N, C-alpha and C positions, 0 to 999 in steps of 0.2 A: 696548681692543678685542681680541677673540680672533682668531687667525689662521684665516680662512675657507678652505675648500677651493676651489681654483681649477678651474673646469670648462673643459676645453679646447674651443676653438671648433670645431665640426664643419663640415666643408666637404663639401657634397653634390655630386653629379654635376651639371654644368651642364645647364640645361634643353635646350640645343640639341644635346646629345649623346644620341642614340637608340640603341637596340639594333641591332647589325649582326652578321651571321655573319662568320667569318674570310674566306671568299671575297668577301663584299661589301666588307669593309675593304680587302682586297687590290686590288680593282678601283679603289677610291677612291684608294689610294696610287699605283697605276699612273697614273691620270689626273693626280695631282698631280706625279708625276715627269716625265711627258711634257710637261705644261704648263710645267715649268721647263727644258725643252730637253734632258732626258736621253733618250738613245737606247740601246737594248739590241739585241743580236743576236736573243735569244729569251728568253722567261720560263720559268723552271723551278720546279716545285712538287712536293710529295709527294702521297700518295694522298688526303689530305683534300680537296685542291683538284681532283685529277684525277677524283674521283667526282662533283663538282658540275657538272652540265651547264650551269647558268646562268653559272657562272664561265667555262667554256670558250666559251660563246656570246658573253660579253662581250668576251673577247679577240679572237674572230673579228670581231665588230662593229667593233672598234678597229683591225683589220688588224694585230694584233700576233702575231708568231710565238711558239709555245710548244712545249715538250717536257716533258710532265708524266708522273709515275708514276701508274698507274691500278691499282685493285684487281683481283684475279683474276676477280671476278664482274662486271666491267664488260662492257657489251654493245656489239658493233659488227657491221657487215655487211662481208663481204669482196667482195660484189658490190653495186653501187649499187642501192638499191631505187627503184621507180618511184612517183612522187607523182602522184596523180590530182587534177587541178585542177577539173574540171567533171564533173558527173554525166552518164552516157550518156543519150541521148535515149530517151524512152518506157520508162524503167526502171520496172518495177512495184515495189510495196512502199513502205515508209515512207521519207521523205527522209532523207539522211545528210549529215553535216557535211563540207564540202570547204574546203580541200584535205585529203586523207587519203592514207595509204599503201595501196598495193595489198595485198589480203588475204594473198597468199602471201609478201609481203615484210614483213609487219607485225612479225615476231618476229626480232630480231637474236640473235646467239649470244654466249655468255660467252667471254671471251678465253682463259681457262684450258682450255676445251673445244676451242677452235680450235687452240691450241698442241698439244693432245694427240691430236686426231683428224683435223684438217683436213690433206689432202695438201699444201696450200700450205706448211705448216710441218713436216710429217713427212717428205716426200719429199726435198727438197734437203738437202745436207749443210750444217751450220752454218758460219758464218764465225767464226774465232777472232780476237779482238782483245785486245791488251794495253791494258787500260783505264787503269790508273794504277800508279804505283810508290809503295808505302807503306813504312813502317819495317819491315814484315815481308816485303818483297819485292814482285815484280810480281804484279798481279792479272790473270788471263786469264778472259774470258767468251766463251761461245758465243752468237752472234747469229743470229737468224732474223727476217725482217721481211716485211711485205706491206702493200700499200695497203689502205685500208678506209674506211668511212664510219660516222659515229656519228649517233644521233638527237639532234635539237636541240629546244629549247623555243620556237623562233620559227616564223613562218609558212612557212618553207622546209621544216621537218620533218626534212630530211637535211642534214648538214654538207657542206662541200667535201671533196675527197679528202684523206685523212689517211694517216699512216704508223703502223702497229702494229709494235712491236718486242718480241720475246720474248728476254730475255737470261738465260743460265744460267751460274753460276759453276762452272768445271770442277772445282774442288777441294771446295767445300762443297755443291754442288747447289742453292744458293739461286737462285730464279727471280724475275725482276722483269719487269714489263710497262710499256711506255712508249707514250704516244700523242703524236703531233705533227701539227700542221696544215701542215707542210711535207713535201714528197716529195723523195727523193733524185733528182738529175738535173734539177731544176727551180729556176730563179731562184738558181743558185749554191749550192744545198744538196746535200750528199753524205751518205751514211750515216755516215761518220766525223765529220762536223760535227754531225749530230744526236746521235750517241753522246757527243761531247764535252760537249754541253749536258746530256744526260740524266744522265751520271755526274759532272757538275760541281757537284752540290749539297753534297758532303761538306765543303768548307771552311766553308760557312754552318753546318752542323750542328756542326762542330768549334768554331766561334766561340761558339755557344750553350752547348756543353759547358764550355768554358773559363770563360765568364761565370758559369755555375751552380756549378761545382765549385771554382773558384779565387777568384772575386770576389763570391760571394754573391748572384747574381741572384735566386735563389729563397729566400733566407734573410731573409724579412721577415714580420712579423705585424701589419702596419698595414692599415687598412680605409678610411682617408680618401683622397679623390681627390688632394689635394696631396701627401700622404705617399707614396703609391705612385709618383707621378711623380718626386718628389725622389729616391726610392730608385733608380728606373730611370736617372735622369740621372747619379747618382753612379757607378753601376756602369758605364754606358756610357763616361763620362769616364775612369774608372779603367782600363777595358779599352783605350781609345785610348792612354792614357799608357803602359801596359805594351807595347803594340804598337810605339809610337814608340821606346821604350828598346830593345826587342828588335831593331828594324830598324837602330838606330844601332850597337849593340855586337855583333850576331851576325855573325861574320866569314864563316860558311858556312851554307848551307841544307841541306847534305848531312850527315845524321846520322852517317855513317861517318867523318867527319873528326874527330869528338870535340870539335867547337866549336859545335855547334848549341845555341842557347838556347831554352828553352821559356817560355811565359807563366808557368808555375808557378815557374820559377827566378827570373824577374824579380820576381814578387810576393814571393818569399821574401827576396830581396836588399833590396827596399824595406822590408819589415817590419823587418829587422835595422837598416837605416839609421835608421828612425824611432825604434826602441827605444833606440839608444845615441847619438843625435845630441847630446843634452845632457849626456853624461857626459865625464869626462876623456879626454884624447887616448889614453893608453895602453890604456884600456878599449875605446875605439872601434877602435883598430888591432887589438887582440886579437880582437874580435868580427868585424871585417872579414876577418882572416886565416882565422878558423875557417869563416866562410861561404864564402869563396873556395875553401877546401879541399874543402868539401862540394859546391860547384858543379862543380868540376873532376872530382870522383869520379863524380857523376851523369852528366856529359857522357861520360866514358869508358865508364861502365857501359852507358849507352844505345847507344853506338856498338858495343860488343861484342854486346849483345842484338840489335841490328838486323842485324849481320853474321851472327850465328848463325841468326836466323829467315829471313834472305834465302837463305842456302845451303840451309836445310832446305826452303823452298818451291820453289826451283829444282830441287832433287833430286826432289821429288814431281811437278813438271811434266814433267821429263825422263822419269820412269818412265811417264808417260802418253803419251810420244812428242811432247811439246810443248816446243819451244825458244822461250822468250819473246823472244829477240833476233831471231828469224827470222819472226815472224808480224806481222800488221798492228798498228799502234799508233794509239791515239786521239790521243796527243800527237804534235806535229810532230817533236820531238826528245826521245825518252824518256830519262830518267835511267838511268845505270848503277847498279844496286843490288848 
């Protein structure tokens, strides 16, 4: 008998799995997390979720706090619009649907226009906050904020009072807009606390960057349901392993000490170990010494680069009359860079 071609068994998507948008999936995951007893201070999300009114309505309905980034063309009211519940008596003309917004309150404004033209944002001087300390030095943003209301897709038509934050990077001029359903001065919330949540998304983004660039999260060409999940599971486990190794052997989290380990360095070290593990001892030791020398070189190089960039950024801030050590900080105890 000749050798026949083996046809791989195709695994289709299970029938119980239906199409959902990312915001819909996010709400489902939030329900699963809260059902397992997980509590969070506030949920954070990027513009994709911030522009989805149904997603924000879902968080409000669950009484979950959120601080999300919204696009510049998002619409809000700075004054609460009036919702008409019942038609006036003896009103002539065709009947209208109720509840509805009062006609003069029907159109909210774009947040980018409010930030540019509204006296609420243009008249007061901005508050400067030291948002975070990166390997390139401290980041300082100018903050303006105001209470606002957004349009909902529920019978209420208007949300509870929210907070609109306009943040501008003093060096790059980058502008970000954030919306929160919590207001400073109420229920233990402050502007600093809201900003800590708003700018706290970068570790998650860095996690995805490491998974894609170092561990091959997006390096696959499979289309089967099981194959995709196996690939994701392997990447996630590999990332967890690298994180555990880094946590165990990284003596300092300060890049200036020259002892900070990155995920890339851990991955390189494991690659060397797996490549020479079955070779004679002298070859293994030679490969280990070579890799250790490279690791030490990169650590010191990263420390020197961080020191240079930090001095350069501080100099630029001081030229603008900003001392990052004397302004408000989002962190309780900011690091010295």
